[in-house]
Residue, then its C-alpha position, 0 to 999 in steps of 0.5 A: m500500500r502506501a509507504g509509512a502506512r500502518s502495519v496491517v494483518r494480511k490474510p492469504t486468499n485464493l483468487t481466480l485470475d486470467a492465466r495470461l494476465v498472471v503470466e504477463a504480470k509476473n514477466l513485468d515484475i508486477n506484484i499481483s497481491r499488491v495490485a489486487e489489494e490496492s484495487i480492492a481498497k479503492a473499490v471499498s473506498e468508492e463504495k463507502a462514498r457512494l453509500w454515504k451520499i445515499e444515506n445523507r442525500d436528504v441533508i445534502q439536498s436540504l443544504n443545497d436548497y438553502a444555499e440556492k434560496q439564501g446564498l452562501p454565507l460568504d458570498e457578497p450581496q448581489q447588487a440590483 
C-alpha cells in the first residue's frame, strides 16, 4: 500500500485470475497481491462514498436548497 502506512494483518486468499494476465504480470515484475489489494481498497473506498451520499442525500439536498434560496454565507450581496 502506501509507504509509512500502518502495519496491517494480511490474510492469504485464493483468487481466480486470467492465466495470461498472471503470466504477463509476473514477466513485468508486477506484484499481483499488491495490485489486487490496492484495487480492492479503492473499490471499498468508492463504495463507502457512494453509500454515504445515499444515506445523507436528504441533508445534502436540504443544504443545497438553502444555499440556492439564501446564498452562501460568504458570498457578497448581489447588487440590483
